[in-house]
N, C-alpha and C positions, 0 to 999 in steps of 0.2 A: 814921459819921464818924470819921475817923482823927485822933487828937490827936498832934501831932509833939512829939518831945522834943529838947532841945538837948543836945549833947555837946560838951565841951571837952577837947581833949587838950593836955596841958602837956608841956614838955621835948622837943619834937620836934627832933631834931638837924638842923642847917642843911642837911646833904646830903639827908636825907629830904624835907624841905620843899621844897628846890629840884627834886628829881626829880619829886615829886607835882605841883608847879606846872608843870613842863615837860610832863608828861603831860596835865595838864588843858588846857593851852594847844594842845597837838597835837590833842586831842579837841574843841576849840572850846567848852569849858564852863568855868565858874568852878571854882576850886580846891575850894570847898565842895560844889558839885554832883558833881564828880569823886570826891571822898572818900566822899561819901554813896553814890554808885553802887557803889564798891569795897566799902564796908561792907555794902550790900545783897547783893552777890554772895557775900561770905563768909558772911553770916548765912543764905543759901539753902542752903548746902551742909551736910550732916550733919557732926557733929564725927567725927574719926577713930575715937575709941573706939566711937561708935555703928555705924560701918561695920564695925569689926573684930568687934563682938559679933554683928551680923547675918550677917556672912560666916562666922563660926565656927558659927552654928546651921544653915548650909546643908550639905547632904550630897549628894555626887555618888555615884550608884550605878554607878560605873565602877571597874574594877580598874586598877592601875598599868600593867599590860600593855596594856590597851585604850587608855589615854591615850597611851602611847608609840606604839602601833601608828597611832593617829589622826594624831599629830604627824609621824610618818615618812611616812604616806601623803599628807599635805598639802604637804610640803616641795617636791616637784617643781612644784607649782602656783604657787610664789612667783615 
């Protein structure tokens, strides 16, 4: 069973509130549901720092020349 938590955000600028309300209305949902959906979307993505650490640990076994050759070979296919 999932226990929900309440989150209150203070000092939301009028322009931000208006834009979120506009987007919620366009999506046909309440402002609360829209903001919750956006928070879920943000929370589902890994933090930038985590992505950078993961990508730094990956190693390509290609030389610079091989990468350049591949790019040049693929350009005509665009």
